[in-house]
C-alpha positions, 0 to 999 in steps of 0.5 A: 500500499502506498503512503498516501493510501496509509494516510487515507486509512489514518484519516478515516480511522480518526473520523469516518464517514468523510466527504471527498472534500473534507478528506482531501482538505484533511490530507492537504491534497490539491483537489478531489481529483487527486483524492479519487485517483489515490482512492481507486485501489482502496475502494477496489480492494474493499479497504474503503467503502463509498456510499451516496451519489455524487453530490452526497458521497462519503467514504468510510471504513468497512464494518468490522466483522464480528470475532468468533467466540472461543 
């Protein structure tokens, strides 16, 4: 995973869900387009999930699976 990918996951661990604009601002990226490029592998792998349509898009971490009882 890239450093930008790790930074995205760290930002989402701190506050989730986040809009693309808020996430790009938190990561000090130049534009939402740059964020979209960095998000593609994370979305494809399932490390990050997107919800909503373009106007109300939100990125978040997937829910944790319940651990099995011993």
